[in-house]
C-alpha positions in Angstrom: 0.0 0.0 0.0 1.4 3.4 -1.1 0.1 6.8 -0.3 0.4 9.6 -2.8 2.8 12.5 -1.9 1.2 15.9 -2.2 3.1 16.8 -5.3 2.4 13.5 -7.2 0.1 13.8 -10.2 0.4 10.3 -11.6 0.3 6.9 -10.1 3.7 6.1 -11.7 5.2 9.0 -9.8 4.3 7.4 -6.5 5.4 4.0 -7.7 8.8 5.3 -8.9 9.4 7.0 -5.5 8.8 3.6 -3.9 11.0 1.7 -6.3 8.4 0.4 -8.7 7.4 1.1 -12.3 4.0 0.5 -13.8 3.4 -1.3 -17.1 1.1 1.5 -18.5 1.5 5.3 -18.4 -1.9 5.8 -16.7 -3.8 3.7 -14.1 -1.3 0.8 -14.0 -2.7 -2.4 -12.7 0.6 -4.2 -12.5 4.0 -2.8 -11.5 7.6 -4.2 -11.5 10.3 -3.3 -9.1 13.2 -1.3 -10.5 15.6 -3.8 -9.0 13.9 -6.6 -11.1 14.3 -4.6 -14.3 17.9 -3.7 -13.5 18.7 -7.3 -12.7 17.3 -8.4 -16.1 19.3 -5.6 -17.8 22.5 -6.9 -16.2 21.7 -10.6 -16.9 20.9 -9.7 -20.5 24.3 -8.0 -20.7 26.2 -11.2 -19.9 23.7 -13.6 -21.5 22.1 -12.0 -24.5 20.0 -15.1 -25.2 17.9 -14.4 -22.0 14.8 -12.7 -23.4 12.0 -10.7 -21.8 9.7 -13.7 -22.4 12.1 -15.9 -20.4 12.0 -13.3 -17.6 8.2 -13.3 -17.6 8.1 -17.1 -17.3 10.7 -17.0 -14.6 8.7 -14.6 -12.5 5.5 -16.5 -13.1 7.1 -19.7 -11.8 9.0 -17.9 -9.0 5.9 -16.4 -7.5 3.9 -19.7 -7.6 0.5 -18.1 -8.3 -2.2 -20.4 -6.9 -5.6 -20.5 -5.2 -6.6 -22.3 -1.9 -9.9 -24.1 -1.7 -10.6 -25.2 1.9 -13.0 -28.0 2.5 -13.4 -29.8 5.8 -10.3 -31.8 6.3 -9.2 -31.2 2.7 -7.0 -28.4 1.2 -7.2 -28.0 -2.6 -4.4 -26.1 -4.3 -5.0 -24.8 -7.9 -2.0 -23.4 -9.8 -2.7 -20.5 -12.2 -1.3 -21.2 -15.7 1.2 -18.9 -17.3 -0.3 -15.7 -18.8 1.2 -14.7 -22.1 0.2 -11.1 -21.7 2.6 -10.7 -18.8 5.5 -10.7 -21.3 4.0 -7.7 -23.1 3.5 -5.9 -19.8 7.0 -6.3 -18.6 8.2 -5.3 -22.1 6.4 -2.0 -21.8 7.8 -1.4 -18.3 11.3 -2.3 -19.5 11.0 0.1 -22.4 10.0 2.9 -20.0 12.9 2.0 -17.7 15.4 2.2 -20.5 14.0 5.5 -21.6 14.4 6.8 -18.0 18.0 5.6 -18.1 18.6 7.4 -21.4 17.2 10.6 -19.9 19.4 10.2 -16.9 22.4 9.7 -19.2 21.6 12.9 -21.0 21.5 14.9 -17.7 24.8 13.3 -16.7 26.4 14.3 -20.0 25.1 17.8 -19.7 26.5 18.2 -16.2 29.9 16.9 -17.4 29.7 19.4 -20.3 29.9 16.8 -23.0 28.3 17.7 -26.3 26.4 15.6 -28.8 29.6 14.4 -30.6 31.5 13.6 -27.4 30.7 9.9 -27.6 31.8 9.4 -31.2 35.0 11.4 -30.6 36.0 9.6 -27.3 34.4 6.2 -27.7 37.9 4.6 -27.5 40.4 6.7 -25.5 43.6 4.9 -26.6 42.5 5.6 -30.2 41.1 9.1 -30.1 42.1 10.9 -26.9 45.2 12.5 -28.6 47.6 14.4 -26.3 50.1 17.1 -27.0 53.7 16.4 -28.1 53.0 12.6 -28.7 55.1 10.7 -31.2 53.7 10.9 -34.8 52.0 7.7 -35.9 51.6 6.8 -39.5 47.9 6.0 -38.8 45.8 8.0 -36.4 43.9 4.8 -35.5 43.4 1.3 -36.8 39.9 -0.2 -37.4 38.2 -2.9 -39.3 34.8 -3.3 -41.0 32.7 -6.3 -42.0 29.2 -7.5 -42.4 27.3 -10.2 -40.4 24.1 -12.1 -41.2 23.2 -13.3 -37.7 21.1 -10.3 -36.6 18.4 -10.6 -39.2 14.8 -9.3 -38.9 11.9 -11.3 -40.2 9.5 -9.3 -42.3 6.2 -8.6 -40.5 4.2 -9.9 -43.4 5.4 -13.4 -42.6 4.1 -13.2 -39.0 0.7 -13.7 -37.6 -1.4 -10.6 -36.6 -1.1 -7.0 -37.5 2.2 -5.2 -36.8 2.0 -2.6 -34.1 2.7 1.0 -35.2 6.0 2.1 -33.6 7.9 5.1 -35.0 10.5 5.3 -32.3 14.1 5.4 -33.5 17.5 4.7 -31.9 19.3 7.8 -30.6 22.7 6.1 -30.5 25.6 7.8 -32.2 26.6 4.6 -34.0 23.6 4.0 -36.3 23.6 5.1 -39.9 20.1 5.6 -41.4 19.0 3.9 -44.6 18.9 7.3 -46.2 22.6 7.9 -45.5 23.5 4.4 -46.8 21.4 4.8 -50.0 23.4 7.8 -51.1 26.0 5.3 -52.4 23.6 2.6 -53.8 24.5 3.5 -57.4 28.3 4.0 -56.9 29.2 0.6 -58.4 26.8 0.8 -61.3 27.9 4.4 -62.2 31.6 3.9 -61.5 33.8 4.6 -64.6 35.1 1.5 -66.3 38.5 3.2 -67.0 41.2 4.0 -64.5 40.5 7.0 -62.3 42.2 10.2 -63.6 45.1 11.8 -61.8 44.1 14.7 -59.4 45.0 18.2 -60.5 45.9 19.4 -56.9 49.4 19.1 -55.7 48.2 17.9 -52.3 46.9 14.7 -53.8 50.3 13.3 -54.6 49.4 10.1 -52.8 46.9 9.1 -55.4 47.2 5.5 -56.6 48.2 6.2 -60.2 47.0 3.1 -62.0 47.8 4.7 -65.4 51.5 4.5 -64.7 51.4 0.7 -64.6 52.8 -1.0 -67.7 50.8 -3.6 -69.6 52.4 -6.6 -67.8 51.8 -5.1 -64.3 48.2 -4.2 -65.1 47.5 -7.7 -66.3 49.1 -9.2 -63.2 47.1 -6.9 -61.0 43.9 -8.0 -62.8 44.7 -11.6 -62.3 45.3 -11.1 -58.6 41.9 -9.3 -58.2 40.1 -11.9 -60.3 41.4 -14.7 -58.0 40.2 -12.9 -54.9 36.8 -12.2 -56.6 36.4 -16.0 -57.3 37.3 -16.9 -53.7 35.3 -14.3 -51.8 31.5 -14.1 -52.1 31.4 -10.5 -50.8 33.7 -9.5 -53.7 31.4 -10.9 -56.4 29.0 -9.0 -58.6 26.3 -6.9 -56.8 23.5 -8.8 -58.6 24.4 -12.0 -56.8 24.1 -10.5 -53.3 20.5 -11.2 -52.7 18.6 -12.2 -49.6 15.5 -14.3 -49.0 12.3 -12.2 -49.0 11.5 -13.7 -45.5 14.0 -11.2 -44.0 13.3 -7.5 -44.0 16.9 -6.9 -42.6 19.6 -9.3 -43.6 22.1 -8.4 -40.8 24.4 -5.5 -39.8 27.5 -4.0 -41.2 29.9 -2.5 -38.6 33.2 -0.7 -38.1 35.3 -1.6 -35.0 38.5 -0.1 -33.7 41.4 -2.3 -32.8 40.4 -2.3 -29.1 37.0 -3.6 -29.9 34.8 -0.5 -29.6 32.1 -0.4 -32.2 32.3 2.9 -34.1 29.5 2.7 -36.7 26.6 0.3 -37.5 24.2 0.1 -40.4 21.5 -2.4 -41.4 21.8 -4.5 -44.5 18.3 -4.2 -45.9 17.0 -7.1 -48.1 20.4 -7.8 -49.6 23.8 -9.3 -49.1 27.0 -7.4 -48.4 26.6 -4.7 -51.1 29.3 -2.2 -51.6 27.1 0.7 -50.5 27.4 -0.4 -46.9 31.2 -0.1 -46.6 31.2 3.0 -48.8 28.7 4.7 -46.3 30.8 3.5 -43.4 34.0 4.9 -44.9 32.3 8.3 -45.7 31.2 8.6 -42.1 34.6 7.7 -40.8 36.1 10.5 -42.9 33.5 12.9 -41.5 34.0 12.0 -37.9 37.7 11.1 -37.7 39.5 12.7 -40.6 42.8 11.6 -42.1 45.3 8.8 -41.8 43.0 5.9 -41.1 44.2 2.3 -41.3 41.2 0.2 -42.3 40.9 -3.6 -42.6 38.3 -5.4 -44.7 38.1 -9.0 -45.9 38.0 -7.9 -49.6 40.0 -4.7 -49.3 41.9 -5.4 -52.5 38.7 -5.3 -54.5 36.9 -2.7 -52.4 39.8 -0.2 -52.6 39.5 -0.2 -56.3 35.8 0.5 -56.0 36.5 3.2 -53.5 38.9 5.0 -55.8 36.4 5.0 -58.6 33.5 6.2 -56.4 32.6 9.7 -55.4 34.8 9.2 -52.4 37.9 8.6 -54.5 39.6 12.0 -54.2 38.7 12.2 -50.5 40.2 8.8 -50.0 43.5 10.0 -51.4 43.5 13.4 -49.8 42.8 11.8 -46.3 45.4 9.1 -46.9 43.2 6.1 -46.2 45.2 2.9 -46.2 43.4 -0.4 -46.7 44.5 -3.7 -45.2 43.3 -7.3 -45.6 42.9 -9.0 -42.2 45.7 -11.4 -41.3 43.7 -14.7 -41.2 41.5 -13.8 -44.3 44.7 -12.8 -46.1 45.9 -16.4 -46.2 43.2 -17.2 -48.8 44.1 -14.3 -51.0 46.4 -14.4 -54.0 50.1 -14.2 -53.2 50.4 -10.9 -55.2 47.5 -9.5 -53.3 49.1 -10.5 -49.9 52.2 -8.6 -50.7 50.2 -5.4 -51.1 47.5 -5.8 -48.5 48.5 -8.3 -45.8 49.3 -6.5 -42.5 52.6 -8.3 -42.3 53.8 -6.0 -45.2 52.0 -2.8 -44.4 54.1 -0.2 -42.7 52.7 1.3 -39.5 50.1 -1.2 -38.5 52.2 -2.9 -35.9 51.0 -6.4 -34.8 47.3 -5.7 -35.4 45.5 -8.5 -37.2 42.3 -6.5 -38.1 40.1 -9.5 -37.1 38.3 -7.6 -34.3 35.0 -7.7 -36.3 35.0 -11.5 -36.0 35.5 -11.3 -32.3 32.7 -8.8 -32.0 30.3 -10.9 -34.0 31.1 -13.9 -31.9 29.5 -12.1 -29.0 26.7 -10.3 -30.8 25.5 -13.5 -32.5 23.9 -14.5 -29.2 21.4 -11.7 -29.7 19.9 -13.4 -32.8 17.3 -15.4 -30.9 16.0 -12.2 -29.2 15.9 -9.8 -32.2 14.9 -11.9 -35.2 11.1 -11.7 -34.4 11.2 -8.3 -32.6 9.9 -5.0 -33.8 12.5 -2.8 -35.6 12.7 -0.5 -32.6 13.2 -3.2 -30.1 15.8 -4.9 -32.3 17.8 -1.7 -32.5 17.3 -1.1 -28.8 18.7 -4.5 -27.8 21.7 -4.0 -30.2 22.3 -0.6 -28.7 22.3 -2.0 -25.2 24.6 -4.9 -26.1 27.2 -2.6 -27.7 26.9 -0.1 -24.8 27.9 -2.8 -22.4 30.4 -4.1 -24.9 32.1 -0.7 -24.7 32.3 -0.7 -20.9 33.8 -4.2 -21.0 36.4 -3.2 -23.6 37.4 -0.1 -21.5 37.8 -2.3 -18.5 40.0 -4.7 -20.5 42.1 -1.9 -22.2 44.9 -2.3 -19.6 45.1 -6.0 -20.2 45.0 -5.4 -24.0 48.0 -3.1 -23.8 49.9 -5.5 -21.5 49.3 -8.6 -23.7 50.3 -6.7 -26.9 53.3 -5.2 -25.3 54.5 -8.5 -24.0 53.9 -10.1 -27.5 55.9 -7.4 -29.2 58.8 -7.6 -26.8 59.0 -11.4 -27.1 58.7 -11.3 -30.9 61.6 -8.9 -31.1 63.7 -11.1 -28.8 62.9 -14.5 -30.4 63.0 -13.3 -34.0 66.4 -11.7 -33.5 67.8 -15.0 -32.2 66.3 -17.0 -35.1 67.6 -14.4 -37.7 71.2 -15.0 -36.4 70.8 -18.7 -36.8 69.4 -18.4 -40.3 72.2 -16.1 -41.3 74.8 -18.9 -40.7 72.5 -21.5 -42.5 72.2 -19.3 -45.6 76.0 -19.2 -46.1 76.2 -23.0 -46.1 73.2 -23.9 -48.3 74.0 -25.3 -51.8 71.9 -26.9 -54.5 72.9 -30.1 -56.4 71.1 -31.2 -59.5 73.3 -34.3 -60.4 70.5 -36.7 -59.5 68.2 -35.0 -62.0 70.3 -36.3 -64.9 70.0 -39.8 -63.6 66.2 -39.5 -63.3 66.0 -38.2 -66.9 67.9 -41.3 -68.2 65.8 -43.7 -66.2 62.7 -42.1 -67.6 63.9 -42.5 -71.3 64.8 -46.2 -70.6 61.3 -46.8 -69.3 59.8 -45.5 -72.5 61.7 -48.0 -74.6 60.7 -51.1 -72.5 58.3 -53.5 -74.2 54.9 -54.1 -72.6 54.7 -57.3 -70.5 51.9 -58.8 -72.6 54.1 -58.6 -75.8 57.1 -60.1 -74.0 55.1 -63.0 -72.7 53.6 -63.8 -76.1 57.0 -63.8 -77.8 58.3 -66.2 -75.1 55.2 -68.4 -75.2 57.1 -71.5 -76.5 59.6 -71.2 -73.7 56.9 -70.9 -71.1 55.2 -74.1 -72.5 58.4 -76.2 -72.8 60.6 -74.9 -69.9 58.0 -73.4 -67.6 55.3 -76.0 -68.0 52.6 -73.5 -68.7 49.1 -75.0 -68.6 46.2 -74.3 -70.9 44.6 -71.6 -68.8 47.9 -69.7 -68.5 48.5 -70.0 -72.3 45.0 -68.7 -72.9 45.6 -65.8 -70.6 48.8 -64.8 -72.3 47.2 -64.9 -75.8 44.2 -62.9 -74.4 46.4 -60.2 -73.0 48.3 -60.0 -76.2 45.1 -59.7 -78.3 43.6 -57.0 -76.1 46.9 -55.1 -76.0 47.1 -55.3 -79.8 43.5 -54.0 -80.1 44.3 -51.1 -77.9 47.4 -50.4 -80.0 45.3 -50.4 -83.1 42.8 -47.9 -81.6 45.6 -45.6 -80.5 47.1 -45.9 -84.0 43.8 -44.9 -85.6 43.4 -41.9 -83.2 47.0 -40.8 -83.9 46.5 -41.1 -87.7 43.3 -39.1 -87.5 45.0 -36.4 -85.4 47.9 -36.2 -87.9 45.6 -35.8 -90.9 43.5 -33.1 -89.2 46.6 -31.1 -88.1 48.8 -31.6 -91.1 51.6 -33.7 -89.7 53.5 -35.6 -92.4 55.8 -37.6 -90.1 55.2 -39.2 -86.7 57.4 -38.1 -83.8 60.0 -40.5 -82.5 61.3 -40.6 -78.9 64.6 -39.2 -80.1 63.0 -36.1 -81.7 63.3 -32.8 -79.9 59.5 -32.1 -80.5 58.7 -35.3 -78.7 60.9 -34.5 -75.8 59.5 -31.0 -75.4 55.9 -32.5 -75.5 56.8 -34.9 -72.8 58.1 -32.0 -70.6 54.9 -30.0 -71.3 52.7 -32.9 -70.4 54.6 -33.5 -67.2 54.4 -29.8 -66.2 50.6 -29.7 -67.0 50.0 -32.8 -64.9 52.1 -31.2 -62.1 50.2 -27.9 -62.2 46.8 -29.6 -62.2 47.8 -31.7 -59.2 49.1 -28.6 -57.4 45.9 -26.7 -58.1 43.7 -29.5 -56.8 45.8 -29.8 -53.6 45.6 -26.0 -53.1 41.8 -26.1 -53.6 41.3 -28.8 -51.0 43.5 -27.0 -48.4 41.6 -23.7 -49.0 38.3 -25.5 -48.4 39.7 -27.2 -45.3 40.9 -23.8 -43.8 37.5 -22.2 -44.5 35.6 -25.2 -42.9 37.9 -25.1 -39.8 37.0 -21.5 -39.2 33.2 -22.3 -39.3 33.7 -25.3 -37.1 34.0 -23.2 -33.9 31.3 -20.7 -34.8 28.4 -22.7 -36.2 25.5 -24.5 -34.7 25.7 -28.1 -33.6 24.1 -29.6 -36.7 26.4 -27.6 -39.0 29.5 -28.5 -36.9 28.5 -32.1 -37.2 28.1 -31.8 -41.0 31.4 -29.9 -41.3 33.2 -32.5 -39.1 32.1 -35.3 -41.5 33.1 -33.2 -44.5 36.6 -32.7 -42.9 37.0 -36.5 -42.7 36.2 -36.8 -46.3 38.4 -33.9 -47.1 41.3 -35.6 -45.3 41.0 -38.7 -47.5 40.9 -36.4 -50.6 44.0 -34.5 -49.4 45.8 -37.8 -48.9 45.0 -38.8 -52.5 45.9 -35.3 -53.8 49.3 -35.5 -52.1 50.0 -38.8 -53.7 49.0 -37.5 -57.1 51.1 -34.4 -56.6 54.2 -36.4 -55.6 53.9 -38.7 -58.6 53.6 -35.7 -60.9 56.4 -33.8 -59.2 58.8 -36.8 -59.6 58.2 -36.9 -63.4 59.4 -33.4 -63.9 62.9 -32.6 -65.0 64.4 -31.9 -62.6 62.0 -33.6 -60.1 60.3 -31.2 -57.7 60.3 -31.6 -53.9 57.7 -34.1 -52.6 55.2 -33.4 -49.9 53.7 -35.4 -47.1 50.3 -35.1 -45.5 51.6 -33.7 -42.2 53.3 -30.8 -44.0 50.3 -29.9 -46.0 48.0 -30.0 -43.0 50.3 -27.7 -41.1 50.4 -25.1 -43.9 49.2 -21.8 -42.6 49.6 -19.6 -45.7 48.6 -20.6 -49.2 51.5 -18.5 -50.5 53.7 -21.6 -49.9 52.0 -23.4 -52.8 52.7 -20.6 -55.2 56.5 -21.1 -54.7 56.1 -24.7 -56.1 54.7 -23.5 -59.4 56.8 -24.0 -62.5 56.9 -21.1 -64.8 58.6 -20.2 -68.1 61.3 -18.5 -65.9 62.6 -21.0 -63.3 61.9 -19.0 -60.2 63.2 -21.9 -58.0 66.8 -20.6 -58.7 66.0 -17.1 -57.3 67.2 -16.3 -53.8 63.8 -15.6 -52.4 62.5 -19.1 -53.2 64.8 -20.7 -50.7 62.9 -21.6 -47.5 65.5 -20.1 -45.2 65.4 -16.8 -47.0 61.6 -16.7 -46.9 61.7 -17.5 -43.2 64.2 -14.8 -42.6 62.0 -12.3 -44.4 59.1 -13.2 -42.2 61.2 -12.8 -39.1 62.4 -9.4 -40.3 58.9 -8.1 -41.0 57.8 -9.5 -37.6 60.5 -7.5 -35.8 59.6 -4.4 -37.8 55.9 -4.7 -37.0 56.7 -5.4 -33.3 58.7 -2.2 -33.0 55.8 -0.2 -34.6 53.5 -1.9 -32.1 55.6 -0.7 -29.2 55.6 2.9 -30.5 51.8 2.8 -30.8 51.3 1.2 -27.4 53.4 3.9 -25.7 51.2 6.5 -27.2 48.0 4.6 -26.2 49.3 4.3 -22.6 49.7 8.1 -22.3 46.3 8.7 -23.9 44.5 6.3 -21.6 46.0 7.7 -18.4 45.3 11.3 -19.5 41.7 10.3 -20.3 41.1 8.7 -16.9 42.6 11.7 -15.0 40.5 14.2 -17.1 37.4 12.1 -16.5 38.1 12.2 -12.7 38.4 15.9 -12.9 35.1 16.3 -14.9 33.2 14.2 -12.4 34.7 16.2 -9.5 33.7 19.5 -11.1 30.2 18.3 -11.9 29.6 17.0 -8.4 30.8 20.2 -6.9 28.6 22.3 -9.1 25.4 20.3 -8.5 25.6 18.9 -4.9 23.5 21.8 -3.4 21.1 22.6 -6.2 20.6 19.0 -7.7 21.2 16.4 -4.9 19.6 13.6 -7.0 21.9 14.3 -9.9 24.8 14.5 -7.6 24.1 11.1 -6.1 24.0 9.6 -9.6 27.3 11.3 -10.6 28.9 10.1 -7.3 27.8 6.5 -7.9 29.2 6.5 -11.4 32.4 8.3 -10.2 33.1 5.7 -7.5 32.4 2.8 -9.9 34.6 4.3 -12.7 37.4 4.9 -10.2 37.4 1.2 -9.3 37.5 0.2 -13.0 40.3 2.7 -13.7 42.3 1.3 -10.8 42.2 -2.2 -12.3 43.3 -0.7 -15.7 46.2 1.1 -14.1 47.4 -2.0 -12.3 47.8 -3.7 -15.7 49.6 -0.6 -17.0 52.0 -0.8 -14.1 52.6 -4.4 -14.8 53.3 -3.5 -18.5 55.9 -0.9 -17.4 57.8 -3.7 -15.6 58.3 -5.8 -18.8 61.8 -6.0 -20.1 62.1 -3.7 -23.1 59.5 -1.3 -21.9 60.3 2.1 -23.5 57.3 4.3 -22.5 56.2 6.0 -19.4 53.2 6.3 -17.1 52.9 10.1 -17.0 49.7 11.8 -18.2 49.7 14.4 -20.9 47.6 17.3 -22.0 44.6 16.6 -24.2 44.6 18.4 -27.5 41.9 21.2 -27.4 41.2 20.9 -23.7 41.2 24.0 -21.5 44.5 23.7 -19.5 43.0 25.5 -16.4 40.7 22.5 -15.8 43.6 20.4 -14.7 44.5 22.4 -11.6 43.1 22.7 -8.1 41.5 19.2 -8.0 42.8 16.2 -6.0 44.2 13.3 -8.1 42.3 10.0 -8.0 43.5 7.4 -5.5 45.0 5.1 -8.2 47.1 8.1 -9.5 48.5 8.8 -6.0 49.1 5.3 -4.7 49.5 3.1 -7.8 51.3 5.4 -10.2 52.9 7.5 -7.4 52.0 10.8 -9.1 52.2 14.1 -7.1 50.3 17.3 -7.7 52.2 20.6 -8.4 50.8 24.1 -8.7 51.3 25.5 -12.2 51.0 29.2 -13.0 49.6 30.5 -16.2 50.3 34.0 -17.6 47.2 35.9 -18.6 47.5 39.6 -19.7 51.1 39.6 -18.4 49.9 38.8 -14.9 50.7 35.5 -13.3 47.7 34.0 -11.6 47.8 30.8 -9.5 45.1 28.4 -10.2 42.8 28.3 -7.1 42.3 25.1 -5.2 38.7 25.9 -4.6 35.7 25.7 -7.0 32.8 28.1 -6.5 33.7 28.4 -2.9 33.7 24.7 -2.3 37.0 23.3 -1.0 38.1 19.7 -0.9 37.4 19.1 2.8 33.7 20.2 2.4 33.5 17.9 -0.7 34.7 14.9 1.3 32.2 15.7 4.0 29.4 15.8 1.5 30.4 12.4 0.1 30.5 11.0 3.6 26.9 12.2 4.1 25.8 10.5 1.0 26.8 7.2 2.6 27.7 5.6 -0.7 31.5 5.8 -0.6 34.3 4.9 1.6 36.0 8.3 2.3 39.4 6.6 2.6 39.2 5.8 -1.1 39.0 9.5 -1.8 41.7 10.6 0.6 
């Protein structure tokens, strides 16, 4: 029983003050506690499969709704069945609860003096919170983009009942509207078929001048792109990227920074992964973040060509966008494509693999069961909530991200340097000997002159009868083999004669003729190349199926597992065929075994085996030791770049956390008298964020103790931030006790007069602030000492 306060005008006002929220705006008949709604919100955070309907069933069973019927000496208990409408009522209450939280979030941002674009500009502090006098990085930040088909939405026409009108839209900074995406729907169709012209401006010197390529280079580039188009569905023609009419939305297309923060999202509407989605994402990235972006995409080799020919072409060059193919996906690209796009060979990317989209989708896929049959608004709302929590988790893990990457970079530099020294000694002692090739060639010619066994046995038939005692069945078998061999010989003679007449040959080749020898070599090479192509195809399929094996549903995993067993048998046979074909070449090629093929990580290793008009096997780079040395060298180079970037990110992260502490301190001091409710909310968030930042700093301190650490744990000054905001406020506890920082008073000259920054804000000193926090009874004052 609740009594209405004098100033309450609605029933929900009274309920909210008592910790409950009604399921309707006026005259609610059923209410849910705010604690229940918050518990569901947090459970849904860690278990996205837990739906509102599941919560309604849980509450129904938890309360055990029943009636008692008392009869003399008999008690009858009747359980009320589950009511389906309860799920709709709790959905309405939960929507209102989330809207309240969004309004509270807006008031908090306003008190912290954060504008509308603050979230997009500071979603990832290590990437975007630039400080003064930091080392110059080749790329301002590294990100990846990709599409995913899990978060589909079934069209309302395929569901029972009439769709409820709901024109609410998401207010998240991440979403791109369909209108923004459709601006680029005709870019591929209207793109010029010729190479893009050179820009007239001198500033656009970084333009990829395709016209300067000679004919041979252009052909080679086209072959590389065609190979990638054949292997990747997303790189195929736009007309093939269709979706079943059952789904109104086919999935989402996102952009993610290297730390896992989702930057932008757009819906893929009734289509596959069309080029308009990445084009719209890139345009928005240009608008929000400017120049020097390192961007990874599965089909970047093809997409970058489309990007240059689109309306964003000149902007792409002017802002120096650099495309990269993710590390794992790059293994299935053409070798020539890898040399241009694989992160191993791209300067400035460090050890980033650009596969963060796959990790993000691995978590968001669990939302599919909740959103596939939801309304468009509820689908977007759940996706917003998921990625909001995802951002918080990634910030809490940012210290560990930096620690693990720093340790990996230091270890790679150390281990690769040792391996390089060992390979240097090996390269000086390696030699090649082809003497056995001459013997193999002679044995091959002798085998061609040998008579077939059937002819030899027929000529020696009398000897077999007299000396060997051959019986009638054996004599009959010898004559039959001779007759059938002669018949096959006649057929071959007829085919050869017909071929000679059709192609104008006047004399048949002999095994001593040069033309005959060249034809044998050509046939051997053709057989070898076909065997190698088949082996490569099987290994590509195996790599792709292995990636699906850990991400798919049980039935699909079972099907893929059976396919892998069949694939293993096929690979065994392909290896045997390859070894047979390789041994017939002159000189014979190196044979393979099943274990070596299965352990192959990069398909580029197969390209080295190919036989071309120019014998590339004699070139220095084809030697395994030299190729391994090149990989070790590039690994060391990328590791050193990673250390430089991590040093910058450490300073940015510490600066952000201290500035955030100051912002909360100022906001609390300004509102604790006039807006006590807002102050309490700010204080709760401040304390929680301080705990999170403390755990982050502990990992940064552990990073600083790694051997080879070259950075520092001192904060910097944010670019564009008012410097006077940094003074007069106590440092957070983790800065004092974990980092060991100390505050100093800095004087700024203004109108030639030196003025010391006051330690008080609006007449509120630090002691009074601590007393206020103590009165709130939500914080241990010793934590703020």
